[in-house]
C-alpha positions as CSV (number, residue, x, y, z in Angstrom):
1,M,-5.2,12.4,-120.7
2,N,-9.0,12.1,-120.9
3,F,-11.3,10.5,-118.1
4,S,-11.7,7.2,-120.1
5,Q,-7.8,6.7,-120.6
6,L,-7.6,7.4,-116.8
7,L,-10.1,4.7,-116.2
8,S,-8.2,2.4,-118.6
9,I,-5.2,3.0,-116.6
10,L,-6.9,2.4,-113.2
11,V,-8.4,-0.9,-114.5
12,A,-5.0,-2.0,-115.9
13,R,-3.3,-1.0,-112.6
14,K,-6.1,-2.1,-110.3
15,V,-3.6,-4.3,-108.2
16,I,-1.2,-1.5,-107.5
17,L,-4.2,0.8,-106.8
18,I,-5.7,-1.8,-104.4
19,W,-2.5,-2.5,-102.4
20,V,-1.5,1.1,-102.2
21,F,-5.0,2.1,-100.9
22,M,-5.1,-1.0,-98.3
23,L,-1.7,-0.2,-97.5
24,T,-2.2,3.5,-96.6
25,V,-5.5,2.8,-94.6
26,T,-3.9,-0.2,-92.7
27,V,-0.6,1.6,-91.9
28,T,-2.8,4.5,-90.6
29,T,-5.1,2.4,-88.7
30,V,-2.2,0.5,-86.9
31,I,-0.3,3.5,-86.3
32,S,-3.4,5.2,-84.7
33,F,-3.8,2.3,-82.5
34,I,-0.1,2.1,-81.6
35,L,0.3,5.8,-81.0
36,P,0.3,6.5,-77.2
37,K,-2.9,8.1,-75.9
38,T,-2.9,11.7,-75.1
39,Y,-5.4,13.4,-72.6
40,T,-6.5,16.9,-72.7
41,A,-7.6,18.8,-69.3
42,T,-9.0,22.2,-69.6
43,T,-9.5,24.9,-67.1
44,S,-11.7,27.9,-67.7
45,L,-10.9,31.3,-66.4
46,V,-13.2,34.5,-66.3
47,I,-11.9,37.8,-66.3
48,N,-13.8,40.5,-64.4
49,S,-13.4,43.3,-67.0
50,K,-16.5,45.4,-66.1
51,G,-16.2,45.7,-62.5
52,A,-14.3,48.5,-60.8
53,D,-11.3,47.9,-58.9
54,P,-12.4,47.9,-55.1
55,V,-9.2,50.1,-54.1
56,T,-8.6,52.4,-57.2
57,G,-12.3,52.4,-58.6
58,F,-10.6,52.2,-62.0
59,M,-12.8,50.6,-64.6
60,L,-11.3,49.2,-67.8
61,P,-12.5,50.9,-70.7
62,P,-14.5,48.4,-73.4
63,T,-12.1,49.7,-76.3
64,L,-9.2,48.3,-74.5
65,M,-10.6,44.8,-73.4
66,L,-9.5,42.9,-76.5
67,G,-6.0,44.0,-76.0
68,Y,-6.2,43.3,-72.4
69,I,-7.4,39.7,-73.1
70,A,-4.6,39.3,-75.5
71,T,-2.1,40.7,-72.8
72,Q,-3.4,38.0,-70.3
73,V,-3.2,35.3,-72.8
74,D,0.8,36.2,-73.3
75,I,1.2,36.5,-69.6
76,I,-0.4,32.7,-69.4
77,Q,2.0,31.5,-71.8
78,S,5.2,33.3,-70.6
79,R,8.2,31.8,-68.8
80,N,7.3,33.5,-65.5
81,V,4.1,31.7,-65.1
82,A,5.8,28.4,-66.1
83,L,8.5,28.7,-63.6
84,K,6.0,29.2,-60.9
85,V,4.3,25.9,-62.0
86,V,7.7,24.1,-61.7
87,D,8.2,25.5,-58.5
88,R,4.8,24.6,-57.4
89,L,4.9,21.0,-58.4
90,G,8.4,20.5,-56.9
91,I,10.1,19.2,-59.9
92,V,13.4,20.4,-59.0
93,N,13.4,18.0,-55.7
94,S,12.0,15.1,-57.8
95,P,14.8,12.3,-58.4
96,I,12.7,11.2,-61.5
97,A,12.6,14.8,-62.8
98,K,16.4,15.1,-62.4
99,A,17.0,11.8,-64.3
100,Q,15.1,12.7,-67.1
101,F,16.6,16.2,-67.3
102,E,20.0,14.6,-67.1
103,K,19.1,12.1,-69.8
104,A,17.6,14.8,-72.2
105,T,20.3,17.6,-71.7
106,K,23.2,15.6,-70.3
107,G,23.4,18.2,-67.4
108,E,23.4,21.3,-69.5
109,G,21.2,24.2,-68.6
110,N,18.8,24.8,-65.8
111,I,16.4,22.1,-64.7
112,S,13.7,24.6,-64.0
113,D,14.0,26.4,-67.5
114,W,14.0,23.2,-69.3
115,Y,10.9,21.7,-67.7
116,A,9.4,25.2,-68.0
117,D,9.7,25.0,-71.7
118,Q,8.6,21.7,-71.9
119,F,5.5,22.6,-70.2
120,L,4.8,25.4,-72.2
121,Q,5.0,23.2,-75.5
122,N,2.1,21.1,-74.3
123,L,0.0,24.3,-73.1
124,D,-2.8,25.7,-75.2
125,V,-4.4,29.0,-74.2
126,K,-7.9,30.0,-76.1
127,P,-9.4,33.3,-75.2
128,S,-13.2,33.3,-76.0
129,R,-14.3,35.5,-79.0
130,E,-17.3,37.2,-77.5
131,S,-16.5,36.7,-73.5
132,S,-14.0,37.4,-71.1
133,V,-13.4,33.7,-70.6
134,I,-10.0,32.2,-71.1
135,E,-9.5,28.3,-71.5
136,I,-6.0,26.7,-70.5
137,S,-5.6,23.4,-71.7
138,Y,-2.6,21.0,-71.1
139,Q,-1.9,17.8,-73.1
140,G,-0.3,14.8,-71.3
141,A,-0.2,11.0,-71.4
142,D,-1.5,10.8,-67.8
143,P,-5.1,12.4,-67.2
144,M,-4.4,13.0,-63.5
145,F,-1.0,14.9,-64.6
146,A,-2.8,16.9,-67.3
147,A,-5.5,18.0,-65.1
148,S,-2.9,19.1,-62.2
149,L,-0.8,21.1,-64.7
150,A,-3.9,23.0,-66.2
151,N,-4.9,23.8,-62.5
152,A,-1.4,24.8,-61.7
153,F,-0.9,27.0,-64.7
154,A,-4.3,28.8,-63.7
155,E,-3.3,29.3,-60.3
156,A,0.3,30.4,-61.1
157,Y,-1.3,32.9,-63.5
158,I,-3.5,34.3,-60.7
159,N,-0.6,34.8,-58.5
160,T,1.4,36.4,-61.3
161,N,-1.5,38.7,-62.3
162,L,-1.9,39.7,-58.5
163,Q,1.9,40.2,-58.2
164,L,2.1,42.3,-61.4
165,K,-0.8,44.5,-59.9
166,I,0.7,45.0,-56.5
167,E,4.4,44.9,-57.2
168,P,4.3,48.6,-58.8
169,S,2.0,49.6,-55.9
170,K,4.7,48.4,-53.3
171,Q,7.3,50.4,-55.1
172,A,5.2,53.4,-55.2
173,A,4.3,53.1,-51.4
174,V,8.1,52.8,-50.6
175,W,8.9,56.0,-52.7
176,F,5.9,58.0,-51.2
177,D,7.1,56.9,-47.9
178,Q,10.4,58.4,-48.5
179,Q,8.9,61.6,-49.9
180,M,6.4,62.0,-47.0
181,K,9.2,63.0,-44.5
182,G,10.6,66.0,-46.9
183,L,7.0,67.2,-47.5
184,R,6.2,67.1,-43.8
185,Q,9.1,69.0,-43.2
186,N,8.4,71.6,-45.8
187,V,4.8,71.9,-44.2
188,E,6.2,72.4,-40.7
189,E,8.6,75.1,-42.0
190,S,6.2,77.0,-43.8
191,Q,3.9,77.1,-40.7
192,S,6.7,78.4,-38.7
193,K,7.6,81.0,-41.0
194,L,3.9,82.2,-41.1
195,S,3.7,81.9,-37.3
196,I,6.8,84.1,-36.6
197,Y,5.8,86.6,-38.9
198,Q,2.4,87.0,-37.5
199,K,3.9,87.2,-34.0
200,E,6.5,89.8,-35.1
201,H,3.7,92.2,-36.6
202,G,1.0,91.3,-34.4
203,I,-1.1,90.0,-37.0
204,A,-3.9,87.8,-35.9
205,S,-6.4,87.7,-39.0
206,S,-4.8,89.9,-41.7
207,D,-8.1,90.3,-43.7
208,E,-10.0,91.7,-40.7
209,R,-7.2,94.1,-39.5
210,L,-6.9,95.4,-43.2
211,D,-10.8,96.0,-43.1
212,I,-10.4,98.0,-39.7
213,E,-7.5,100.1,-40.9
214,M,-9.4,100.9,-44.2
215,G,-12.5,101.9,-42.3
216,R,-10.4,104.3,-40.2
217,L,-8.8,105.7,-43.4
218,N,-12.2,106.3,-44.9
219,E,-13.3,107.8,-41.5
220,L,-10.5,110.3,-41.6
221,S,-11.1,111.1,-45.2
222,N,-14.8,112.1,-44.4
223,Q,-13.7,114.2,-41.2
224,L,-11.2,115.8,-43.5
225,V,-13.9,116.9,-46.1
226,M,-16.0,118.0,-43.3
227,A,-13.2,120.1,-41.6
228,Q,-12.3,121.5,-45.0
229,A,-15.8,122.6,-45.5
230,Q,-16.2,124.3,-42.0
231,T,-12.6,126.1,-42.5
232,Y,-14.0,127.4,-45.9
233,D,-17.2,128.6,-44.1
234,S,-15.2,130.3,-41.4
235,N,-12.8,131.9,-43.7
236,S,-15.7,133.2,-45.8
237,R,-17.4,134.7,-42.7
238,Q,-13.9,136.1,-41.7
239,I,-13.3,137.9,-45.0
240,Q,-16.8,139.0,-45.2
241,L,-16.3,141.0,-42.0
242,K,-13.1,142.6,-43.0
243,R,-14.8,143.8,-46.3
244,G,-18.3,144.9,-44.7
245,V,-19.6,146.6,-41.5
246,E,-19.5,144.4,-38.3
247,S,-23.2,145.3,-37.5
248,E,-24.4,143.9,-40.8
249,S,-22.6,140.6,-40.5
250,P,-24.8,137.4,-40.2
251,E,-23.1,136.6,-37.0
252,V,-23.9,139.7,-35.3
253,L,-27.4,140.0,-36.8
254,A,-27.9,136.4,-35.6
255,N,-26.7,137.2,-32.1
256,P,-29.7,137.4,-29.6
257,L,-27.7,139.5,-27.2
258,I,-26.9,142.1,-29.5
259,Q,-30.4,142.2,-30.8
260,G,-31.8,142.5,-27.4
261,L,-29.4,145.7,-26.7
262,K,-30.4,147.1,-30.0
263,S,-33.9,147.0,-28.8
264,Q,-33.1,148.7,-25.7
265,L,-31.3,151.3,-27.5
266,A,-34.1,152.1,-29.7
267,Q,-36.4,152.5,-26.5
268,A,-33.8,154.8,-24.7
269,E,-33.2,156.8,-27.8
270,A,-37.1,157.2,-28.1
271,R,-37.0,158.4,-24.6
272,L,-34.1,160.8,-25.0
273,T,-36.0,162.1,-27.9
274,D,-39.0,162.8,-25.9
275,L,-37.3,164.6,-23.0
276,S,-35.4,166.7,-25.2
277,Q,-38.6,168.2,-26.3
278,H,-39.5,169.1,-22.5
279,L,-36.3,169.5,-20.8
280,G,-33.0,170.9,-21.3
281,S,-29.7,169.2,-21.7
282,N,-28.7,170.0,-18.2
283,H,-31.8,168.3,-16.8
284,P,-30.8,165.3,-14.8
285,Q,-33.5,163.1,-16.4
286,F,-32.2,164.2,-19.9
287,Q,-28.6,163.6,-18.9
288,A,-29.6,160.2,-17.4
289,A,-31.3,159.1,-20.6
290,Q,-28.5,160.4,-22.6
291,K,-26.0,158.2,-20.6
292,E,-28.2,155.3,-20.9
293,V,-28.0,155.6,-24.8
294,E,-24.3,156.0,-24.8
295,D,-23.8,153.0,-22.5
296,L,-26.0,150.9,-24.9
297,H,-23.9,151.9,-27.7
298,H,-20.9,151.0,-26.0
299,L,-22.4,147.6,-25.0
300,I,-23.5,146.8,-28.6
301,G,-20.1,147.8,-29.9
302,T,-18.3,145.6,-27.3
303,E,-20.6,142.6,-28.1
304,S,-20.1,143.2,-31.9
305,A,-16.3,143.1,-31.7
306,K,-16.6,140.2,-29.6
307,T,-18.7,138.3,-32.1
308,S,-16.3,139.4,-34.9
309,S,-13.4,138.2,-32.9
310,S,-15.3,134.8,-32.4
311,V,-15.4,134.5,-36.2
312,G,-11.9,134.8,-36.7
313,Q,-10.9,132.5,-33.9
314,N,-13.3,129.9,-35.4
315,A,-11.6,130.1,-38.5
316,R,-8.3,129.4,-36.9
317,I,-9.6,126.6,-35.0
318,S,-11.2,125.0,-38.1
319,Q,-7.9,125.4,-40.2
320,Q,-6.1,123.9,-37.1
321,K,-8.5,121.0,-36.9
322,E,-8.3,120.6,-40.8
323,G,-4.5,120.3,-40.3
324,E,-4.7,117.9,-37.6
325,I,-7.0,115.7,-39.6
326,R,-4.9,116.0,-42.7
327,A,-1.9,114.9,-40.7
328,A,-3.7,111.9,-39.3
329,L,-5.1,110.9,-42.8
330,V,-1.5,110.8,-44.1
331,A,-0.1,108.9,-41.3
332,Q,-3.1,106.5,-41.7
333,K,-2.4,106.2,-45.3
334,E,1.3,105.2,-44.5
335,H,0.1,102.8,-42.0
336,V,-2.5,101.4,-44.5
337,L,0.3,101.0,-47.0
338,K,2.8,99.6,-44.5
339,F,0.1,97.1,-43.4
340,K,-0.7,96.2,-47.0
341,S,2.7,95.4,-47.7
342,Q,2.7,93.2,-44.5
343,H,-0.3,91.7,-45.9
344,D,1.3,90.8,-49.2
345,E,4.0,89.3,-47.4
346,M,1.9,87.2,-45.0
347,A,-0.3,86.3,-48.1
348,V,2.9,84.8,-49.9
349,L,3.8,82.8,-46.6
350,L,0.1,81.8,-46.1
351,R,0.0,80.8,-49.9
352,E,3.3,78.6,-49.4
353,A,1.9,77.0,-46.4
354,E,-1.4,76.3,-47.9
355,S,0.5,74.9,-50.9
356,A,2.9,72.8,-48.9
357,Q,-0.2,71.4,-46.9
358,R,-2.2,70.8,-50.1
359,I,0.9,68.8,-51.7
360,Y,1.6,66.9,-48.2
361,D,-2.4,66.0,-48.2
362,N,-2.4,65.0,-51.7
363,A,0.7,62.8,-51.2
364,L,-0.7,61.4,-48.0
365,Q,-3.9,60.2,-49.6
366,R,-2.1,58.6,-52.7
367,F,0.3,57.1,-50.1
368,G,-2.7,55.4,-48.3
369,Q,-4.2,54.3,-51.7
370,T,-0.9,52.8,-52.9
371,N,-0.4,51.1,-49.4
372,M,-3.8,49.7,-49.7
373,E,-3.0,48.4,-53.2
374,S,0.4,46.9,-52.4
375,R,-1.6,44.8,-49.7
376,S,-4.4,43.9,-51.6
377,V,-5.2,40.3,-52.3
378,Q,-8.1,40.9,-54.6
379,T,-7.7,40.1,-58.5
380,D,-9.9,40.4,-61.4
381,V,-9.5,36.8,-62.5
382,S,-11.5,33.8,-61.0
383,V,-11.6,30.2,-61.8
384,L,-14.8,29.4,-63.7
385,N,-14.3,25.7,-64.2
386,P,-11.3,23.7,-62.6
387,A,-9.7,21.1,-64.7
388,V,-10.7,17.5,-64.1
389,P,-8.9,14.4,-65.4
390,P,-10.6,13.4,-68.7
391,I,-12.3,10.1,-69.1
392,K,-11.5,10.0,-73.0
393,H,-8.3,10.6,-74.6
394,S,-7.9,13.5,-76.9
395,S,-5.6,12.0,-79.4
396,P,-4.9,10.1,-81.6
397,K,-8.3,10.4,-83.0
398,I,-8.9,6.9,-84.7
399,L,-12.1,7.4,-86.5
400,I,-10.8,10.9,-88.1
401,N,-7.4,9.3,-88.9
402,I,-9.2,6.5,-90.7
403,L,-11.3,8.8,-92.7
404,L,-8.3,10.8,-93.6
405,S,-6.4,7.7,-94.5
406,I,-9.2,6.9,-96.8
407,M,-8.9,9.9,-98.7
408,L,-5.2,9.9,-98.7
409,G,-5.2,6.4,-99.7
410,A,-7.2,7.0,-102.6
411,L,-5.2,9.8,-103.8
412,L,-1.9,7.9,-103.4
413,A,-3.4,4.7,-105.2
414,V,-4.3,6.9,-108.2
415,G,-1.2,8.7,-108.0
416,S,0.7,5.3,-107.8
417,A,-1.2,4.0,-110.8
418,V,-0.8,6.9,-113.0
419,V,3.0,7.2,-112.1
420,T,3.5,3.4,-113.0
421,E,1.6,3.7,-116.3
422,M,3.8,6.7,-117.1
423,L,6.8,4.8,-116.5
424,D,5.7,1.7,-118.3
425,R,3.2,3.3,-120.9
426,R,1.0,0.8,-123.0
427,V,-1.7,1.3,-125.3
428,R,-5.1,0.7,-123.5
429,S,-7.6,2.2,-126.0
430,A,-8.3,3.7,-129.3
431,E,-7.5,7.2,-128.0
432,D,-3.8,5.9,-126.9
433,L,-3.4,5.0,-130.8
434,M,-4.8,8.2,-132.2
435,Q,-2.4,10.2,-130.0
436,L,0.6,8.1,-130.6
437,L,0.0,7.7,-134.6
438,G,-2.1,10.8,-135.2
439,L,-4.3,8.6,-137.5
440,P,-8.1,7.8,-137.1
441,V,-8.9,4.4,-135.8
442,L,-11.2,2.3,-138.6
443,A,-12.1,-0.5,-136.0
444,N,-12.0,-1.7,-132.5
445,L,-12.7,-5.2,-132.1
446,N,-12.8,-5.9,-128.3
447,K,-12.9,-9.7,-127.8
448,G,-12.4,-9.6,-124.2
449,F,-15.3,-8.0,-123.2
450,K,-17.0,-11.0,-121.8
451,K,-14.0,-11.8,-119.6
452,S,-13.7,-8.3,-118.1
453,S,-17.5,-7.7,-117.3
454,G,-16.5,-5.7,-114.2
455,F,-17.6,-2.3,-113.3
456,F,-14.3,-0.5,-114.7
457,A,-14.8,-2.4,-118.0
458,K,-18.4,-1.6,-118.5
459,M,-17.4,2.2,-117.7
460,R,-14.8,1.9,-120.1
461,V,-17.1,0.9,-122.8
462,I,-19.6,3.4,-122.0
463,F,-17.0,6.2,-122.2
464,T,-15.6,4.8,-125.2
465,I,-19.0,4.8,-126.9
466,N,-19.8,8.2,-125.7
467,K,-16.3,9.5,-126.9
468,S,-16.8,9.1,-130.6
469,S,-14.8,12.1,-131.3
470,K,-14.7,13.5,-134.7
471,P,-17.6,12.9,-137.1
472,T,-15.2,12.4,-140.0
473,G,-14.9,9.9,-142.6
474,S,-13.7,6.6,-141.6
475,N,-13.9,6.7,-137.7
476,Y,-15.9,3.6,-136.9
477,Q,-15.7,1.6,-133.7
478,F,-17.2,-1.8,-133.2
479,F,-17.9,-3.8,-130.1
480,T,-18.7,-7.5,-129.6
481,K,-20.5,-9.1,-126.9
């Protein structure tokens, strides 16, 4: 079917076309005026997503913002919020509401759940694409009721948001309060063990005492080294005296008394030699000089023996002192090792006490934070624009419905005309004959052109002229005016 054939059908079925079109537009217009008017009230909420929590200091990352907004939309549309709206409006106690519930459900089910579902059906929540604003819209027949429902949903959502925020904190605060008793007892027990251990071993400050004991050990080590050197020196001198001549030993040569006696001996020997040249051996002066020389020799020998014996005595004293220092060093080492063992045990007790105190402090800090969170009344949601009763109804939209009915009426009219033609097919043009008979049309004498001088007839003639199909032999068309 080409366009000229379609125009021929529309011209022939113009009565059906007009009636269907007018009927569609009229019915739609009448229904639009008859339908009850619905009013839409909107409340705008803003979510402070970039601000930090006043208690925890937590800030929501920008990457989670889209999911957070979608979560808030789901919360607003949840039955939990709707039930809070039902409780806030006091619908359960309203006789009218009870009567409507009985009529609709015949008393089956819960009235709060039923009204919550009814409210959710007329609720529309739209988040903004580029901001943190959420719009809560409610449709109702009464503008005041629609505004009150929108504001009620906003308030219920804020309360639910706050409840979801503080409820886990309340549970955590209760749990921390229970755990604090055990943690406090652990701190007291660990501190008590440490105090008892310090009293038993007389330790005031383990590090300070360990430094003192280590200092004593180092001092004894140095004394032992000095005593060993002194003993070695004394033994060397004693051995040297035993192997050599006493008079040639360093101690004897370094003794001033012996050196003075030797000087006197030299003078006495010189006098004795001088007297022996002038006097005889029986002369009293000679005997006196000889007696003096003998006495000096005896004194020098006695003093040399004393000096040699003092060297041995010094060696024995040095050995005894070295032994005493060595024993003190061994005892100090044992004392230091014992004290180190005590220090290690005390360090373990100290670490246990510090660990218990640190855990208790962290738990106490977290308990204080969760306790503040559980008592918080701050929320990151606030009402930007509360809903007000709308002046104009939101539906039905009469003008839009009329425009749509015109488009739909035109489509239905054309469709009705075509369907009617298909049910009662007639020859409307030369093309119809060509399609039915499969033969070329020789002439088309249109005598009714004057009578049908309307727009559709002229358009049919123009399209018929322009539709000179095949330029073959005997396809001629004649038109009369």
